[in-house]
N, C-alpha and C positions, 0 to 999 in steps of 0.2 A: 443408224438411220431412223429418222422420226416417223412415227406412225400417225402423226396428226393429219387432219384433212387439209390439204393445200388449196388455198382459195385465191383466185384472181378477181379483183373488183373492177367493173367497167362502168364508169359514170362520169359525165363531163362536168358535173357540179362538184367542185372540190370539197365543199363542206359536207355534202352527202357522202362522198367517197370516204372522207376521213371519219365521219361518224360510223359508217358501216365497218370500216377497218378497226375502229376502237371496240365496237360491240363484238365483232367476231374474234378479234385478237385477244379479247379478255377471256375467251373460252379455252380451257386447257387442252382440248382435243382439236383445236382449229388453229391453223397458221396462215396469215395473210401474206402471200408471197409477192404480190405486186398490185399495181393499179394501172388502169388505162382509161383514156378519155375519148376514144373514137373507135370506129370499126377497124381502121387500120392498126391502131395501137393494140386493140383487143387481139387481132390475129397474130401480131408480133409477140404479144405477151403470152399467148397460149403456147406458141412454139418455144419461147425462151424459158418460161417458168414450168411448163407442163403441169398445170394445176389439176387437182382432182375435180374441183367444182369451180365454175365461173358464175359470179353474181353479176347479171347483165341488166343494164338500163335499156329502155326501149328507144327513147329519142336521143340520138347522137349527132354530132356536127356533120359527119360525112355519110350518114345513112341511118339505119335503125338496128336495134338489137336482134331482130329476126334475121336480117341479112348477115350480121356478124355470126350469129348462132349457126346458120346454115353453112357458112364458109368454114368455120372452125370445125364443126362436126364432120364435114366431108373429108377433112385432113386428119382429125384426131377424134374419132368416134367414141373413145373411152372417156372423154371429158363430159361430165354432167353440167348442164347449164340451167340456172334458176333465173327467171326474169323477175326483177324487182323494179316496178315502175309506178308512176303516179296514175297511169291510166287503168280504169277498170272496164274499158270498152271491149265488147266481145270480139270485134274485129282484130284488136291487138292481141287478145288471148289466142284467137284462132291462128294468127300469124306466128305467134310464139310456139304453139304446139306443132304446127306444120313444119317449122324450121328445126324442131328437135329438142325444144326445152322440156325438162322433166318436172319443173316446178314454176309456180307463178304466185308472187306476193305483191300486193299493192302497198304503196308507201304510206298509206294512212293506217296500216296495221302496226301492231307492237313490234319493236325491233327483235324480240325473242322469236317471232314467227320466221324471220329470216334465218336465224340460227337453226331452228327446227328444220326448215326447208333445206338448208345446206347439209345438215346431217342426213336427212332422208335421201337427198340426191346422191350423197356419197355411198349410200347402201343400195342404190339402184331403185329406190322407191319414187313414186310420183306424188306431188303435193299441189293439188289444185282444189279449191273448195267445191264441194258437190253442187252448190247452188250456181256457181259460175259455169260449171260444166253443163248443167241442164240448160242454162240460158244460151250457151254456145252452140249446142247441137244443130239448130236449124241453119246456122251460118257456115258450118263446116262444108268443105267441098265434097262432091260426090266421090264415093270410093272408086278406086281404079281397078279393082279386081273383086272376085266373088268370095264372100265368106264361106260359101259352100265348099271351097277348096281346102278349108281347114279340117284337120283330123279331129276326132273326139278328144284326144289328149291335148291338142293345141287349143281347142275351145275351152277346155278345163283350165289350162294355164292362163288363157286370156281372161277368164272370169276371176282368177286369183289376182291377176295384175290389176283388175278394176277395183279390187278391195284394197289396193295399196301395198300388197305384199312384195317384198324384195325377192330376187332370184333365190337367195339362201332360204328364206322362209317358205317359198314354194317348194324347193327341193326337200325341205324337212317335212312338209305336209304331205307331199306325194311319195315320200320315201324313195327318192331317186338322187342321182348325183347332180351337183350344181352345173356341171358341164352339159348334162342332158337337158336341164331347164334352159340354159343359154341357147342350146340348139333349137328347142321348141320356140323360144321367144324370137329368135332370128327368123325362123320359118314363118311365124305369124306376121312379123314386120314385112318380110319379102312378099308373102302371098297377098297381103292387103295393100301392098304398094305404098307404104307409109315410111316415115323417117325415124320414128321412135316408139317406145312402148306406150307413151301417153297418147300419141296420135292413133295408135292401134286401138286403144280403149275407146277413144271418142268415135272413131269410125264404126266400131262394132256396136256402140250404143246408138248411133244414128240409124243403123240398119235394124235395130231391134233385136240383135242377137244376144246382147246382155243388157241388163237394166242399169240405169244411172245409180251410182252409189247413194245409200241413204245417209 
């Protein structure tokens, strides 16, 4: 059984998809298991290939990457999704985060940044530039529940998530089991009424509970 990161690429531009496939496939720890060109194909590919990470474009012929992300994660929540798009508009970033993406890379960045984001996503880490997050906060929707419902330990875990730490790294720092951290993270997501760790972080920053990463 291979321990490489299984990646599905979703982009309707063939040259872009092939380029991403070549860049990612050249890495020894990454395996590109398939490509898709639409929301429908992305959903089918997610079920067929069961990737660890999906590299998702935003503009697709039958919808957008946020819609695809929401649908896929509702059925397969363990799949991490990184949005790789030409748009740096904050409304697109907000839609990606609210749908459950854990990373966001614009297509004007170096290809290696996609590789880094894929690896981070596979470890359960979030990858969004701090400057983009700071610009995004005023546009994020109002939180649906009170941060006051979080326990001190959950707030601590939330702060570590904001630093980009994975569940494993948080477990090591707090000297607890990784299953305990997963429980705390799920409690945070449930209490804040959000869809992902990244959305939990942006919600807490908007409320002023934690500061934007430096």
